[in-house]
C-alpha positions in Angstrom: -69.1 -31.4 65.8 -69.7 -27.6 65.6 -73.2 -26.1 66.0 -74.2 -22.6 65.3 -77.2 -21.0 67.0 -78.6 -17.7 65.9 -80.7 -15.4 68.1 -81.9 -11.8 68.2 -84.4 -11.8 65.4 -87.8 -10.4 65.6 -90.4 -8.0 64.3 -89.4 -4.3 64.1 -90.6 -1.2 62.4 -88.7 0.3 59.5 -85.9 2.5 60.7 -85.3 0.5 63.9 -82.4 -1.7 64.8 -81.7 -5.3 65.7 -78.6 -7.2 66.9 -78.2 -10.8 65.8 -75.9 -13.2 67.6 -74.4 -16.4 66.4 -73.1 -18.7 69.2 -70.8 -21.6 68.3 -70.6 -24.7 70.4 -68.9 -28.1 70.0 -65.7 -26.5 68.8 -64.3 -23.0 68.5 -64.2 -20.9 65.3 -61.4 -22.0 63.1 -58.6 -19.6 62.3 -58.5 -18.9 58.6 -62.2 -19.5 58.0 -64.5 -16.5 57.9 -67.7 -16.2 59.7 -70.6 -15.1 57.6 -74.2 -13.9 57.8 -76.5 -14.9 55.0 -80.2 -14.2 54.5 -83.0 -15.8 52.5 -86.3 -14.0 51.7 -89.3 -15.9 50.6 -89.0 -17.0 47.0 -85.4 -15.8 46.7 -82.0 -17.4 46.9 -79.8 -17.3 49.9 -77.5 -14.3 49.7 -74.4 -13.1 51.5 -75.0 -10.2 53.9 -71.6 -9.9 55.6 -68.4 -11.8 56.4 -65.6 -11.3 58.8 -62.1 -12.8 59.2 -60.6 -14.2 62.4 -59.1 -10.9 63.6 -61.9 -8.7 62.5 -59.5 -6.8 60.2 -61.3 -7.8 57.0 -65.0 -7.5 56.4 -67.2 -7.9 53.4 -70.7 -6.5 53.0 -73.4 -6.8 50.4 -74.0 -3.5 48.7 -77.6 -3.4 50.0 -76.5 -3.3 53.6 -73.3 -1.2 53.5 -73.4 1.7 56.0 -76.3 0.1 57.9 -75.1 -3.3 59.1 -71.9 -4.1 61.0 -70.5 -7.6 61.5 -68.2 -8.3 64.5 -67.0 -11.3 66.5 -65.8 -12.1 69.9 -63.5 -15.1 69.6 -63.2 -15.4 73.4 -66.9 -16.0 73.5 -67.0 -18.0 70.3 -69.8 -15.6 69.1 -70.4 -13.5 66.0 -72.7 -10.6 65.8 -74.6 -8.6 63.1 -75.7 -5.1 64.2 -78.5 -4.0 61.8 -79.5 -0.4 61.8 -82.0 1.6 59.7 -83.8 -1.5 58.9 -85.9 -1.6 55.7 -88.9 -3.8 54.8 -86.6 -5.4 52.1 -84.3 -6.7 54.9 -87.1 -9.1 55.9 -85.7 -12.6 55.7 -84.4 -15.6 57.6 -80.8 -14.8 58.7 -78.3 -17.6 58.8 -74.8 -17.8 60.4 -72.2 -19.7 58.5 -68.7 -21.0 59.3 -67.1 -23.2 56.7 -69.6 -26.0 56.0 -71.6 -25.4 59.1 -74.9 -23.5 59.1 -77.2 -22.4 61.9 -80.9 -22.9 61.8 -81.7 -19.3 61.1 -83.5 -16.5 62.8 -86.4 -14.6 61.3 -86.2 -10.8 60.9 -89.3 -9.0 59.8 -89.4 -5.3 59.1 -92.8 -3.7 58.9 -93.3 -0.5 56.9 
C-alpha cells in the first residue's frame, strides 16, 4: 500500500521561500496518474495548488500561485517537490500531497506578514 509523506513546511516571513517534498513508499508512482499538491486553510475547502504528470512535461497551477510556485518530481527517488517562492500570508495552509486516491498527512506552512 502506498504512503505519501510530506516534509519541508514551517514558519517563514512574507517574501521568503520554502521547498516541500513528498516521498512515496510502499510502491512507486504510477505512470498515467498525476502527482498533485493541495492546500487547506482554516475554514476553507481543500484546493488544488499544482499537478504534474509522469514525465514532468505537463503541469497545472492554481492562478493564485502561478509564477511563484514550481512543481517537480524525481521518479527515480519516488519524490515530488513544490518550490514556493515569494510567499504571502494567504499561502498559509496545510499542504497535502496526492497521487490517485492516496493522500499524505500534510505539512503546515505559515507565512507571517
